[in-house]
N, C-alpha and C positions, 0 to 999 in steps of 0.2 A: 322562767316562763314570762315574767313581767318584762324582762329585758327584750325578749323576742317580739312581744306584742308592740312594744314601743318602736322597734325598728321597722316593723311591718307598716306602722302608721305612716312613715315617711317614704315608703317605697313607691316606685312607679311601675305600673303595668301597662305594657304596650300590646294592643290587640290589632290584628289585621284581619279584615274579612273581605270577601269578594263574591261576586255572583258568577255562577258557572257560565262560561262562554259557549259559543256555538260548538257543536260536537258532543256536548254533554248529554248523556242519555240517562233518564231516570229509570232504573230497572225495577222499581217497586210498583209502578203503575201498569195497568193493562193497556194494550194498544187500542187506539181509537177505532171507531166504526170504519172510516174510510181507509185506514191502514189495513184493517182486516179484509176489506173488500179488494184492495189492491193486491194483497197476498193471495186471496182466493182466485183472482184473475190470473196471476202468475202461475199458480199451481195447476189451474185448469188448462192453461196453454201448454204447460210442460206435459201433462197427461195426454193431451191431443197429439202432441209431437211424438210421444212414445208410441201411441197407437198407430200413427202413420208409419213410423219406422218399423213397427212389427209387421204391418201389412206389406210394406216394401220387402222386408226380409223374406217373406214366404212367396215371392214372385214365381218360383218354379212351380209351385202348387197351382197358382192361378193359370199359368200356361198350360199345364197338363189338364186342368179342368176344362178350359176352353177347347182344347183339341178333342178331348173325349166327348164334350157336348156336341161339337160339330160332327164328329164321326157318328154318334148315336142318332142325331137328327137326320143325317143323310141316309143312314141305314134304314130308319123307320119310313122315310119317304119312299125309298126304293121298294121296300116290302109292301107298302100300301099300293104302289103302282102295279106290282106283280100280282097281288091278290085281285085287283080290279080286272086285269087282263085275263086272268084265268076264269072269271065268272062269265 
């Protein structure tokens, strides 16, 4: 053991250290406030886009509803005019 400690006394240790460059991401920390705000804006825009796509997808129902509304409105107007003429 004494021989090993004597050899360790004259040995050289080379250390290399560096700082992480760009692109390094620390996964241990929570994202900052503005990062979270940006993420929330992106998520909100994605949700609005999905809602718009859902509304466009059901366009046949919009057309049928408009046609039915037009027919019902004209039917009521005609019946209102007929009942006034009868009186």
